DSSP file (Angstrom, degrees, kcal/mol; ACC not computed):
  #  RESIDUE AA STRUCTURE BP1 BP2  ACC     N-H-->O    O-->H-N    N-H-->O    O-->H-N    TCO  KAPPA ALPHA  PHI   PSI    X-CA   Y-CA   Z-CA
    1    1 A M     >        0   0    0      0, 0.0     4,-2.0     0, 0.0     5,-0.1   0.000 360.0 360.0 360.0 -44.7  168.2   87.4 -129.1
    2    2 A V  H  >  +     0   0    0      1,-0.2     4,-2.2     2,-0.2     5,-0.2   0.920 360.0  54.4 -61.2 -42.9  165.3   85.6 -127.3
    3    3 A E  H  > S+     0   0    0      1,-0.2     4,-1.4     2,-0.2    -1,-0.2   0.915 108.2  48.8 -58.8 -42.8  163.5   89.0 -126.9
    4    4 A A  H  4 S+     0   0    0      1,-0.2    -1,-0.2     2,-0.2    -2,-0.2   0.881 110.1  51.2 -64.9 -37.4  163.8   89.5 -130.7
    5    5 A A  H  < S+     0   0    0     -4,-2.0    -1,-0.2     1,-0.2    -2,-0.2   0.846 113.3  44.6 -68.8 -34.2  162.5   86.1 -131.4
    6    6 A L  H  < S+     0   0    0     -4,-2.2    -1,-0.2    -5,-0.1    -2,-0.2   0.685  92.8  97.8 -84.0 -18.4  159.4   86.6 -129.1
    7    7 A A     <  -     0   0    0     -4,-1.4     5,-0.1    -5,-0.2     6,-0.0  -0.430  68.9-142.9 -71.7 145.3  158.6   90.1 -130.4
    8    8 A D        -     0   0    0     -2,-0.1    -1,-0.1     3,-0.1    -4,-0.1   0.347  43.4-110.4 -89.1   5.7  155.9   90.3 -133.0
    9    9 A G  S    S+     0   0    0      2,-0.4     3,-0.1    -5,-0.1    -2,-0.1   0.362 102.6  88.0  84.1  -5.6  157.8   93.1 -134.8
   10   10 A K  S    S+     0   0    0      1,-0.1     2,-0.3    68,-0.1    -1,-0.0   0.670  88.2  37.9 -97.6 -19.8  155.3   95.8 -133.9
   11   11 A E  S    S-     0   0    0     67,-0.1    -2,-0.4     4,-0.0     2,-0.2  -0.952  70.9-137.4-135.3 151.9  156.7   96.8 -130.5
   12   12 A T     >  -     0   0    0     -2,-0.3     4,-2.2     1,-0.1     5,-0.2  -0.508  33.2-104.5-100.9 171.3  160.2   97.3 -129.2
   13   13 A A  H  > S+     0   0    0      1,-0.2     4,-2.5     2,-0.2     5,-0.2   0.863 124.4  55.4 -61.9 -35.2  161.7   96.3 -125.9
   14   14 A T  H  > S+     0   0    0      2,-0.2     4,-2.5     1,-0.2    -1,-0.2   0.895 106.0  50.9 -67.1 -38.5  161.5  100.0 -124.9
   15   15 A D  H  > S+     0   0    0      2,-0.2     4,-2.4     1,-0.2    -2,-0.2   0.937 111.9  47.2 -61.5 -46.3  157.7  100.0 -125.7
   16   16 A R  H  X S+     0   0    0     -4,-2.2     4,-2.5     1,-0.2    -2,-0.2   0.892 112.4  49.5 -63.6 -39.9  157.2   96.9 -123.5
   17   17 A M  H  X S+     0   0    0     -4,-2.5     4,-2.3     2,-0.2    -1,-0.2   0.897 110.8  49.8 -67.1 -40.1  159.3   98.4 -120.7
   18   18 A E  H  X S+     0   0    0     -4,-2.5     4,-2.3     2,-0.2    -2,-0.2   0.911 111.9  48.5 -65.4 -41.2  157.3  101.6 -120.8
   19   19 A F  H  X S+     0   0    0     -4,-2.4     4,-2.7     2,-0.2    -2,-0.2   0.929 111.5  49.2 -62.0 -45.9  154.0   99.7 -120.7
   20   20 A A  H  X S+     0   0    0     -4,-2.5     4,-2.6     1,-0.2    -2,-0.2   0.884 110.8  51.0 -61.0 -39.6  155.2   97.6 -117.8
   21   21 A T  H  X S+     0   0    0     -4,-2.3     4,-2.4     2,-0.2    -1,-0.2   0.921 111.2  47.3 -64.6 -44.2  156.3  100.8 -115.9
   22   22 A Q  H  X S+     0   0    0     -4,-2.3     4,-2.2     2,-0.2    -2,-0.2   0.923 114.1  47.4 -64.5 -44.2  152.9  102.4 -116.5
   23   23 A L  H  X S+     0   0    0     -4,-2.7     4,-2.2     2,-0.2    -2,-0.2   0.914 111.9  49.4 -63.5 -42.6  151.1   99.2 -115.3
   24   24 A F  H  X S+     0   0    0     -4,-2.6     4,-2.5     1,-0.2    -1,-0.2   0.916 110.6  51.3 -62.0 -43.5  153.3   98.8 -112.3
   25   25 A G  H  X S+     0   0    0     -4,-2.4     4,-2.4     1,-0.2    -1,-0.2   0.892 109.3  50.4 -60.5 -40.8  152.6  102.5 -111.4
   26   26 A A  H  X S+     0   0    0     -4,-2.2     4,-2.3     1,-0.2    -1,-0.2   0.917 111.6  47.1 -64.7 -43.0  148.9  102.0 -111.7
   27   27 A F  H  X S+     0   0    0     -4,-2.2     4,-2.0     2,-0.2    -2,-0.2   0.870 111.8  50.9 -68.4 -35.4  148.9   99.0 -109.5
   28   28 A R  H  X S+     0   0    0     -4,-2.5     4,-1.9     2,-0.2    -2,-0.2   0.917 111.3  48.0 -66.2 -41.4  151.1  100.8 -106.9
   29   29 A Y  H  X S+     0   0    0     -4,-2.4     4,-2.5     1,-0.2    -2,-0.2   0.889 109.1  53.9 -65.6 -40.3  148.7  103.8 -106.9
   30   30 A L  H  X S+     0   0    0     -4,-2.3     4,-2.6     1,-0.2    -1,-0.2   0.888 106.5  53.0 -60.9 -39.7  145.8  101.3 -106.5
   31   31 A S  H  X S+     0   0    0     -4,-2.0     4,-1.7     2,-0.2    -1,-0.2   0.916 109.0  48.4 -60.3 -44.3  147.5   99.9 -103.5
   32   32 A A  H  X S+     0   0    0     -4,-1.9     4,-1.8     1,-0.2    -2,-0.2   0.924 112.9  48.1 -63.9 -44.4  147.8  103.3 -101.9
   33   33 A I  H  X S+     0   0    0     -4,-2.5     4,-2.7     1,-0.2    -2,-0.2   0.903 107.3  55.9 -64.3 -40.0  144.2  104.1 -102.6
   34   34 A S  H  X S+     0   0    0     -4,-2.6     4,-2.4     1,-0.2    -1,-0.2   0.885 105.2  52.9 -58.3 -38.8  143.1  100.8 -101.1
   35   35 A N  H  X S+     0   0    0     -4,-1.7     4,-2.2     2,-0.2    -1,-0.2   0.918 109.1  49.1 -61.9 -43.7  144.9  101.7  -97.9
   36   36 A N  H  X S+     0   0    0     -4,-1.8     4,-2.4     1,-0.2    -2,-0.2   0.925 110.2  50.3 -62.4 -44.7  142.9  105.0  -97.8
   37   37 A V  H  X S+     0   0    0     -4,-2.7     4,-2.6     1,-0.2    -1,-0.2   0.915 109.7  51.6 -61.0 -42.6  139.6  103.2  -98.4
   38   38 A N  H  X S+     0   0    0     -4,-2.4     4,-2.3     1,-0.2    -1,-0.2   0.912 110.0  49.1 -59.2 -44.0  140.5  100.8  -95.6
   39   39 A Q  H  X S+     0   0    0     -4,-2.2     4,-2.2     1,-0.2    -1,-0.2   0.894 111.8  48.6 -63.9 -39.5  141.2  103.6  -93.2
   40   40 A M  H  X S+     0   0    0     -4,-2.4     4,-2.8     2,-0.2    -2,-0.2   0.889 110.2  51.4 -68.4 -37.5  138.0  105.4  -94.1
   41   41 A A  H  X S+     0   0    0     -4,-2.6     4,-2.5     2,-0.2    -2,-0.2   0.910 109.4  50.4 -64.6 -39.6  136.0  102.2  -93.6
   42   42 A K  H  X S+     0   0    0     -4,-2.3     4,-1.8     2,-0.2    -2,-0.2   0.914 112.7  46.4 -64.1 -41.5  137.6  101.7  -90.2
   43   43 A A  H  X S+     0   0    0     -4,-2.2     4,-2.5     2,-0.2     6,-0.4   0.911 112.3  50.8 -66.8 -40.7  136.6  105.3  -89.2
   44   44 A A  H  X S+     0   0    0     -4,-2.8     4,-2.5     1,-0.2    -2,-0.2   0.901 110.8  48.8 -63.9 -39.9  133.1  104.9  -90.6
   45   45 A N  H  < S+     0   0    0     -4,-2.5    -1,-0.2    -5,-0.2    -2,-0.2   0.863 114.5  45.7 -66.3 -34.5  132.7  101.7  -88.6
   46   46 A A  H  < S+     0   0    0     -4,-1.8    -2,-0.2    -5,-0.2    -1,-0.2   0.861 128.3  24.0 -76.3 -35.4  133.9  103.4  -85.4
   47   47 A T  H  < S-     0   0    0     -4,-2.5    -2,-0.2     2,-0.3    -3,-0.2   0.649  93.0-127.6-106.5 -18.0  131.9  106.6  -85.8
   48   48 A G  S  < S+     0   0    0     -4,-2.5     2,-0.3    -5,-0.4    -4,-0.1   0.560  77.2 106.2  77.8   6.5  128.9  105.6  -87.9
   49   49 A E  S    S-     0   0    0     -6,-0.4    -1,-0.3    -5,-0.1    -2,-0.3  -0.921  72.4-121.2-120.2 144.8  129.7  108.5  -90.2
   50   50 A L        -     0   0    0     -2,-0.3    -9,-0.1    -3,-0.1   -10,-0.0  -0.692  34.3-114.0 -82.3 133.0  131.2  108.5  -93.7
   51   51 A P    >   -     0   0    0      0, 0.0     3,-1.3     0, 0.0     4,-0.3  -0.312  18.3-124.6 -63.2 148.7  134.4  110.5  -94.0
   52   52 A Q  T >  S+     0   0    0      1,-0.3     3,-0.7     2,-0.1     4,-0.5   0.819 108.4  62.7 -63.1 -31.2  134.2  113.6  -96.3
   53   53 A E  T 3> S+     0   0    0      1,-0.2     4,-2.5     2,-0.1    -1,-0.3   0.581  78.1  90.9 -71.7  -9.7  137.2  112.3  -98.3
   54   54 A L  H <> S+     0   0    0     -3,-1.3     4,-2.6     1,-0.2    -1,-0.2   0.880  84.3  48.5 -61.8 -41.5  135.2  109.2  -99.4
   55   55 A S  H <> S+     0   0    0     -3,-0.7     4,-1.9    -4,-0.3    -1,-0.2   0.894 113.0  48.3 -67.3 -37.7  133.8  110.7 -102.6
   56   56 A V  H  > S+     0   0    0     -4,-0.5     4,-1.7     2,-0.2    -2,-0.2   0.918 113.2  47.8 -65.3 -43.3  137.1  112.1 -103.7
   57   57 A T  H  X S+     0   0    0     -4,-2.5     4,-2.1     1,-0.2    -2,-0.2   0.912 111.0  50.2 -64.5 -44.3  138.8  108.7 -103.1
   58   58 A L  H  X S+     0   0    0     -4,-2.6     4,-2.3     1,-0.2    -1,-0.2   0.862 107.6  54.3 -64.5 -35.9  136.1  106.8 -104.9
   59   59 A A  H  X S+     0   0    0     -4,-1.9     4,-2.3    -5,-0.2    -1,-0.2   0.881 108.0  50.5 -63.3 -36.8  136.5  109.2 -107.9
   60   60 A E  H  X S+     0   0    0     -4,-1.7     4,-2.5     2,-0.2    -2,-0.2   0.880 107.8  52.9 -66.6 -38.9  140.2  108.4 -107.9
   61   61 A V  H  X S+     0   0    0     -4,-2.1     4,-2.6     2,-0.2    -2,-0.2   0.933 110.9  47.0 -61.0 -45.3  139.4  104.7 -107.8
   62   62 A R  H  X S+     0   0    0     -4,-2.3     4,-2.1     2,-0.2    -2,-0.2   0.922 112.4  49.7 -62.7 -44.4  137.1  105.1 -110.9
   63   63 A R  H  X S+     0   0    0     -4,-2.3     4,-1.9     1,-0.2    -1,-0.2   0.893 112.3  48.1 -63.0 -39.6  139.8  107.2 -112.7
   64   64 A L  H  X S+     0   0    0     -4,-2.5     4,-2.9     2,-0.2     5,-0.2   0.904 107.6  55.0 -67.2 -42.3  142.4  104.6 -112.0
   65   65 A A  H  X S+     0   0    0     -4,-2.6     4,-2.6     1,-0.2    -2,-0.2   0.908 108.7  48.8 -57.1 -43.0  140.1  101.8 -113.2
   66   66 A V  H  X S+     0   0    0     -4,-2.1     4,-2.2     2,-0.2    -1,-0.2   0.905 111.2  50.6 -62.9 -41.2  139.7  103.7 -116.5
   67   67 A R  H  X S+     0   0    0     -4,-1.9     4,-2.1     2,-0.2    -2,-0.2   0.930 112.1  45.8 -62.7 -46.0  143.5  104.1 -116.7
   68   68 A I  H  X S+     0   0    0     -4,-2.9     4,-2.5     1,-0.2    -2,-0.2   0.906 111.6  52.0 -65.8 -41.8  144.1  100.4 -116.1
   69   69 A N  H  X S+     0   0    0     -4,-2.6     4,-2.2    -5,-0.2    -1,-0.2   0.893 108.8  52.0 -60.9 -38.8  141.3   99.4 -118.6
   70   70 A G  H  X S+     0   0    0     -4,-2.2     4,-1.8     2,-0.2    -2,-0.2   0.912 109.7  48.3 -63.2 -43.1  143.0  101.6 -121.2
   71   71 A L  H  X S+     0   0    0     -4,-2.1     4,-1.6     1,-0.2    -2,-0.2   0.911 112.7  48.0 -61.8 -43.4  146.4   99.9 -120.6
   72   72 A L  H  X S+     0   0    0     -4,-2.5     4,-2.3     1,-0.2    -1,-0.2   0.836 107.2  56.1 -69.7 -31.4  144.8   96.5 -120.9
   73   73 A D  H  X S+     0   0    0     -4,-2.2     4,-1.9     2,-0.2    -1,-0.2   0.872 104.2  54.9 -63.6 -36.9  143.0   97.6 -124.1
   74   74 A E  H  X S+     0   0    0     -4,-1.8     4,-0.6     2,-0.2    -2,-0.2   0.912 108.4  47.8 -60.9 -42.0  146.4   98.5 -125.5
   75   75 A V  H >< S+     0   0    0     -4,-1.6     3,-1.1     1,-0.2    -2,-0.2   0.920 110.6  51.5 -64.8 -43.6  147.6   95.0 -124.8
   76   76 A S  H 3< S+     0   0    0     -4,-2.3    -1,-0.2     1,-0.3    -2,-0.2   0.833 106.0  55.6 -63.8 -32.3  144.5   93.4 -126.3
   77   77 A A  H 3<        0   0    0     -4,-1.9    -1,-0.3     1,-0.2    -2,-0.2   0.631 360.0 360.0 -75.9 -13.2  145.0   95.5 -129.5
   78   78 A R    <<        0   0    0     -3,-1.1    -1,-0.2    -4,-0.6    -2,-0.2   0.489 360.0 360.0 -77.9 360.0  148.5   94.2 -130.0
């Protein structure tokens, strides 16, 4: 009942749950990527060389940033 009172009539509880699931997944993936970046930074500091995987990982960071921005744009449009 509270959920119905708070809803603006444009989205359902299922819509909100799907959005929350997508956002949680994006943040979980961001956490995993952050771990990879930290490992590469540690290796670069130890060897003085950048790991080959760095460009691929940074491309994933950019892709994820676009995904998160898209999800946030959806919220702003509501």
